[in-house]
N, C-alpha and C positions, 0 to 999 in steps of 0.2 A: 445245505440241503440235508445232510445226514442228521444235523441237530433237529431240524424240523420233523424228520421222519421219526426220530426218537421221541420227541415230544408228543407226536401224534400217537405213537404206540403206547406211551404212558397214559394219555387221555382214554384210549380205548380200554386199557387194562383197568382203569378206574371206574369205567361204566359198569353198572350192574349187569350180570350175565343175563338176567331176565329181560332187561331192556334191549340188549343186543339181539337176543333171540326173538323178541317181539318185532324189532325192525326187520329182521330177516324174514320172519314168518309173514309179515304184512306184504313185503315185496313179492314173496313167493305166491301168496294168496292172490294178489293183483294179477300176477302173470298167469296163474291158473284160470282166473275168471275170464280171461280172453277166450278160452276154449268153450265157454258155456254162455257168455253174455255178449251182446253186440256193443263192444267197446272200441271197435276199430272200423275203419272204412277203407274202401279202395277207390282211387280216382279213375275216371272223372265223376264228380258228384252231379254235374250237369252234362250228361252224355248227349251226343249229337251237337248240332250247330248252335253254339251260344257265344258268338264273337263279341269282343270289346266289352268285357264285363265291367260293371260298376256295382259297388256294394254300399249299402246304408244300414247303420245300426241305430235303432230308436228304441230305447228301453230294452226289453227282452226279445225284440223282433228284429229280423234282418230282411232286407229287400234287395233284389237284384234286378238290373235292367241293362241292356246293351244294344248294339246295332241290330236292327231288323231288316235293313236294306229294302228290297222290293216286296218282301213278305208283308201282307196286310190282312187285318188291321195291324197297325204298326206298334212297336214298342211294348211287347209283353212284359208285365211286372211279375216277378216271382217272390214268394214269401217263404221264410224258413224260421225255425226256432233254434236249430242246432248247427247251421251252416253246412250240414250234410244232406238233409232231406229238404226238397224244394217242390213247390207247386205254383202253377200259374194262377194268379188271382184276378187279373184284368188286363186289358190292352188300352193304351193311352189314346191313340189317334186312329179314328175310323177312316175308311176310304173317303167318306163324304167331306172330311176336313183336310184332304191331302192333295188339293189342286196344285200346291207348290212342289209336289214330290215327282221326281223323274220315275215314271211308271214302267220300268224295264229292269232286267238283270244288271247288276252293278250300280243301279240307281237306288231310289228309295230313301230311307231314313237311316242316318249314321249316328252313332254315339250313344244316345239314350242314357245320359248321366242322371241318376236319381239322387236326390239330396233333400235335406230338411233344414230350413232356416226361417227366421222371423215368423214362426208359428204355422208354416205351411209346408206341404210336400211340393217339390218342383222336379221336373224332368227337362233337362236341356238337351237339345238334339240339333243336328245339322242337316240341312237339305237346301242347298243354294243359299246358305247363310245360317246363322244361329237362331233358334227358336226356343221357346219354353212353353210347357203346359203346367198348370198349377192345380192342386187339389187339397181338400181338408184332410183326407185320409188316402193312403196308397191304393185303396180299393176304388177310388174315384167317387163321383164322376170327375174327369179331368177337363180343364178348360180348353177352349179352342186355342190353337197355337198362336203365340204372340212373338213377333220378330224382335230380336235383340239388336238395339241400335249401337252403332260404333262410330268412330271418328278417325281422322287421319293419323292421330297419334297411336291408336291401337291397331288400325288397319283391318284387313279382312280377318274375320274370326275363325275361319277354317273349319276343322272337323276333329272329332275324337277329343274334344275338350272335356274337362271335369270340373267339379266344384270343390273347393277346400274351404271349410269353416274353421276359423281360428278359435282359440280358447275363449275369447270375448264374444263369440257368436257372430263375428263379422265374416261374411262369405266373400270368396274370391273366385273368379273364373280363371282356370288354368288353361291358357289359350295355346292352341297348336295350329299353325297355318303353314302347310308345306314342310320342307325338311329343315329350314333354318330359322323359323320364327317360333320362339318359345317365350310367352309373356304371361303376366299376372295383372288382373285388375279387379278391384272391389265391385260388389253388387249392392244396389240399394234395396229398399223394401218393396219396390215395384219389380224387382228382378232385373233391372237394367244396370249397365256399367256406370260406375261413378269413380270419383277420385282420379288420380293419375296412373298411367300405365307403369308397371315395373317391367322393364325390358330385360329379358334373359336370352336374347338372341345369341349371345356368346356360347351358350350351352352346346349347340351343335353347329357352330360356325364352320368347322372343318369336317363335318359329317362324322364326328367321333362315334355317334350312336346310330348310324345309318339313317332311318327316318326320324328317330327321336319322337315317336308318336305316342299317343295315349298317355300323356303325363298325368300323374296323380300326386297328391301330397298328403302328409300326415304330420303330426307334431308330437314330440315326446321329450321330456326333461329339458325343455327350453330350446330344443333343436327343431328346425323345419327340415323335413325330408322331401326331396323332389325325386320322383321315380319316372324316368323316361324309358320307353320300350325301344327296341331296335326296329324290326319290321315283322311281317307275318312269318318269316322263317325262324324268328327267335331273337333272343337277346333282351336282357332286362338289367337296368343300371340304377344307381342311386347317388344323389348328392345331398349335402346337408349344409346348413348355415344357422346362425343364432338370431338372424333377423331376416325379414322379407325385404331384400335389397337387390338392386340391379348390379351392385358392385361384384364383379366376378371374383375379386380377391377375398371376399367374405364367404365364398362357397367352397366346399371341399368335395372333390370327386372321390367317391368311395369305391368305384368300380362295379363289378358284377354283383347283382343282388342274390341270385340263387347259388347255393353250394352245388358243386358238380355232383352228378348222379353216380352212385357206386353200383347201380343196377344195370347190367348189360341187357336185361330183358325189358327194360322200361320202354314203352312205345310212345310216351309223351315226353319227348326228349328236350324240347326247347320251349318251356313255358314263358310267356311274357304278357305284356299288356295287362299287368296286374291291377287289382283294385287297391284303393287306399287302405293300408292295413288298419284293422280295428282291434281294440283291446277288450277282452272279456273280463267279467268280474273276478276270475281267478288270477288275473294278471297276464295271461297269455295273449299273444297277438296272432292274427290270422289274416290271410288274403286269398282272393281268387285269382287265377291266371288261366289264359287260354293256350291251347297247343293243338297242332294236328297230330293224329295218331299214325305212326309209321315206324316200321323196323327195317332192318336190312333185307328181310325176306317177305314182308307183308305190308301193304299200303292201304290204309283206310282214310286217307286224306279227304276223299270225297264226302265223308260225313260232315266235314266242316271243322271249325275251330271249337274244340270241346273244352269245357271249363272244369278245372280241378281246384281243390282246396289245399292250401299250404300253410303250415305254421311258420310264423316269423320269430326267430330267436334273436336276442340282442347280446352282442359281445361288447360290454360297456355301452356306448351309445352308437354302436355300429349294427344296423339291421342285416340279417341274413335270412333268405328264404330257404327252408329245409329242402334238400334235393328231391327232384321227382323220382319216384320209384313205382314199380308195378305191384309191390307187396302191400299188405295191410298197414295202415297208419293209425296211431291212436287218435280217437275222436276228441273234439273239444268237449270240455266238461259242462255240457248243456243238455237240457231235456229235449227229447225228440219232438214233443208237441203234437203228436198224432198225425204227422205228415209222413207219407210213404216215399219210397225212393222214386226219383224222377224217371218217368218212362212215358212213351206215347200212350194216348188214352183211347179206350173203347168208347163207343157212343151209340145209343139206340134212338137218338133224335126225338126224345120225348119232351124236351124242354122247349119253351117259347123262344129262346135265343140260343145262339151257338155257344158251345163251351169255348173258353178262351184258348184252349190248346190248338184250335184250328186256325189256319191262315189260308189266304188266297195268293196266287202268283201274279195277279194284276187287279186293277180297279174294276175292270169289266166283270171278272168272275165274282167279285165281292158284291155286285149288284144283281146277279143272276142266279138266285137260289130262293127256295121257300121252305119254311118249316111248318106252314099252315095249310098248304094246298092238300096235303094228305097226312092225317094225324099219325104220328109215330114213324114217319118217313121224312127224308130230306129230298127235295126235288132240285136237281141242277138243271138250269134252264138256258142252255146255249141257243143262239140262233145259227148264224153261219160260222161262229167262232168256237173255241173250246173252253170249257170251264173246268176248274179244279177246286177241290176242297182237300187240303193236305195238312200234315203236321210234320214236325222234325223227327226224322228217324233216330232212334236211340239205342238200338241193339244190333248185335251180330247174329242173333238167333230169335226168331219169332214166327208166328203164323198169323197172317192178316186175312180176314174173311169179310165178305159183304154179301148181301142179297140184293140183286139189282133187277129192276123191272124196266125193260126197254123192248119195244116192238120194232126191231130194226128191219128196214125195207130198202135201204140204200147203203152203198159203201161208205158214205159219210157218217152214218149212224153208229156211234160207239159209246159204250159206258162200262166202267169197271174200275179196277185197281191200278194205281199209277204211282211210280217212283220216278223222281227227276233230280238231276244234279242242278247246280246253281245256274248255269247258263241255259239249261233245258235243251242242250244239244244231244246229250245221251240220256235215255230214259228207258224204263221198263213199263209195259202196259199189258195187262191181261183183261180182256173185255169181251162182252157179247156184241156182235156186229153182224155185218152182211157181206157175203161174197158168193154170189150165185146161190143164195139161200142163207138162212140164219146160221151163223158160225160162231165159234169161240176161238179167239185169236190171241196168241201169246207172242209179244214182240219185245226184243231187246237188241239194240245196236243194229247189227247186220243180220240177225237171226229172226225169222218169223215162222211160227207154227200155227197151222189152221186145222181145226177139226169141226165136224158137224155138230150143231147144237140140237141134241135130241130132247132137251128139256122144254124149250119154249121161251116166252118172253120174260118170265120170272125164273132166275137161275142164281144159284149160290156159286161164288167164285172165291178161290183161296190161293194166296201166294205164300209159300213157306220159305223163309230164309234160313239156311244152315251155313253161316259164314258167307263165302262168296258164291254159294250155289242157291239159285232161286228156282223153286218148283211150282208150277201152276197146276191146279186141279179144279174140277167143278163137281156140283152135286145137285140133286133134285130136292133134298131135304135138309142139307146142312150137316149131315152125319156120315153118309156113305159117299166117298169121294172117288172120282176117276181122274187119274193123272193125264195131263196133256203133254208136258215136257219139262226138262230142267235146263237152265242156261247158267253160264258162268258170268257173274256180275262184276268182275274186276274192272272192266271198262268204266263202270259207273262208280265204283268204290275208290278208285285210285286218284292220285293227283290230277286235277283238271287244268286246262289252259286258262290263263288270265286269272289265276287264283280262284277258279271256280265261281267267278262273279261275286266273290267274298262270302258266299253262303254254302251250306252243305245240303245233303240229300233230304228231300221230303218224301213222305209216303201218304197216300190217301185215295181219294176217289176222283174220277173225271167223267165228263160227258161231252160228246161232240156231235154236232149236226142236228140234234133233236133232244128235247127234255127227257130226263131219265130219273126214276125214283130209286132211292136206296133205303132199305129198311134198317140197316145197321152198319157199323164198322167195328169189327172186333180185332183187337191187337193182343198178341200173345195168347191166343185162344187156349184155354186149359184142356179142351178136348183132344188136342193134338199132342203127341209125345214131345216133350221139351228136353233136349240133351242136358245131362247134368253138368257138362262143362260150360254151360251158358250162365252160370251164377254171376250175380252182379256185386256181391260182397261175400266175404268169407274170413275164417281164421282157422288154422290148424288142419287144413285139408290140402290134398294134392291131386293132380291128374295123373292117371296111370294108363298105359297102353296094354290092352288085353286082346285076346282072340276075337272079342266082340266090339273092338274099337276103343275109343277113349272113354274112360270111366273115372269116377271121383270117389275118393276114400279119405279117411282121416290119417294123419301122418305121425301120430303118437298115441300113447295110452291115456292122454289127457282128454280125449274127445275131439271136438271140433264142430264147425257149422258152416253152412253155406246158405245164401239168400238169393231167391229168384224174384226179380222186381215185376210188379204189375201183371201178374197172371190173371186172366179173365176167367172167373169161376161160374159164370152164367148169370141169369136174372132171378128175381124173386119168384117168378112163375116157373122157371126151369133152373133151379140151383144145382150145384154140384153136391153130391153126398158121398162120393167114393174117390179115393186117391189110389193110384196104381204106381208102384215103383218097379222098374226093370233093373234087376241086380243079380250079382253072384256073391256068395259068401264062403269063406274058408273056415269060419268058426261062428259060434253064436254071437249075436250082437244085438244092441237095442238102439232104435232110432226114435226121435221125437219130432213132431211137426208142429209149427207155430204159424200164425198169421200176423203179419205186420210188425211184431216185436217179440223179444224173448224174455228179458228180465221182468220178473214180477207177474208173469202170466202163466196160466196153466196150458200145457200142450193141447193142441187140437186133437192130437192122436199120439199114442205111444205104441210102437211096433216092435215086437220081439222077432228077431231074424234067426232062423236056424241055418246051419251049414247047408249049402247047395252043392258041395263038392266041386266048386268052381264052375258049375253049370249056370247058364243064364236062366233066370226065373222071374215071372211076374207075380208080385205080391200086392193084393188089394185090401183096403181097410176103410172103415167108416170114418167120416170127418164131420158128421152132422150135416146141416144145411148151410152151405156157404155160397154167396153170390157176390158179384161186383169184382173189381180189380183189387188184388191184394199182393203184398210181398209175402212169399212163402219161404219159411225157414225150415231146413232139415238139420237137426242136431244129432251128432254121433255121441252116444253116452260114453263116459270114460270106460276104458276096457282095452280090448285087444286092438293093437295098431293094425289098421288095414283089413279088419275082419270082413267088412262088407264093402263091395264096390258097386256104385250106382251108375247106371247108364242113362236112364231117362225117368221122367215123372210125367204123369197125366192125370186128368180128373174126368169124372163122369157122374151122371145121376145114379142113384142107388139101384 
């Protein structure tokens, strides 16, 4: 060892001083760039309910699909160029093709394994058996579902299967049925099982891996890797072999896949059900994995199984998933591709068809709405039942707004904003209704608040989430708001019975007892102050406690930045033109504001901050005309550490 160290020292001494300095300077420069460029990300990259992920790489594009359960249209497909930023591009199975689906919580469509082989895109899923839909592109249209045929040798095809495509292009179904059945079988060009079954039931014969669910496979350096998950509480494992064989002696159990987390603050502690790892052009490998969000003192499990991105490192031919952490992680070396951070969508219902971000909670609701009866509005059309139009909740801070038209004249008439957990037993509803006259009613769990409706049948409703606090307000004009009440939503947000029917919280609109029209749904409305601590991505910043509550500042002289995903800046007719920061400053500082990305773009605004002597102050500045949903970046220019502390940001017309 001493000889090796001596030789290493001689080599270093022989290197030119300029080369050593260049290497050091390059490393230092890359480290400093993290403070000014979006080179890192913070998990989860698919916030909110995204269970049982599968991942497909075709060329420079990535596609994700997973279980949608009773949310329909079923099987949303996501697209990404960099594995960090994702958008929904389509849904595979409309309610009209879902007669084989159990239309209730815990039912629906499971699995959603997206793959590509024999020149087509395929999605395999389970619902009382295995099915597939096929398309020429991941955008669809997708074929009507086709049942996968099996036989006595393979047996029941179960659920949470995946597809592995070998180096020669031959696809295999990775079959999982119950806790002790793990098998492989090839697929032919019609997407049906062929050849003989490769029986791997020995993998979990003694329940070594709990449920051993969601198995996926990849191949590298001549080794086949088989990754079974434990169960929804966590656990991810890996085995390897040099051939696809049923012989257990040819397979090596490598143990846990993820390195243990060194981060006591990490809230996504037990990721599992990973996707088959994929290799990028730079040689790095990556995977997606699901996890509930929970710490010793705070529980967000009700949001569902959220999906995070993890790099896979190789120690020889042994794969390891880098440990889950709550701090920034280096991004894959890929272009963003113009896709913004995943968040719930605003909608003004101007299009002829629903945006794919929306889903229904049953087939009935999926057939009881109209986008044409009133242009620029959506009409929910219940008879004696209740209809919903919702999307997956993605944030701990937001303001949701709608304008609803309902002439309520009976206690059964209701229409407004709705949040629901998986089994729909615990919910939040703020609606216009009737109770001895027109009323505005805010309900959560065992609490109900009722106030007179002085506005009439067209009224603006707003629900503001500030972590576990939900505040309901109403307005005549969408600008001047009157508060109704605030409730604590922990009963909705925490762990739910029966695994929350396998899904997480949804937010959106509902109508009951009578048709109602909705002019819009705004998510993360820019007109409402958004707490600075609600950032979705960051580097070089920290949260501090002040006399004015929690605030955000930079933690070094190198600068730093934070990003707020999907802020709604208005419409083309009513754009935002002014941004307001609520802050205090102990010294002069400079801030820069960007939309959607930082590197290679000019700031939307540059703001010089003067010392406020630690007093809280509002500073407003021009941002031109900006509309639509955007990721908003605030960058601290290099300079004084912690000179400016930001409490909130908001937007308004000029």
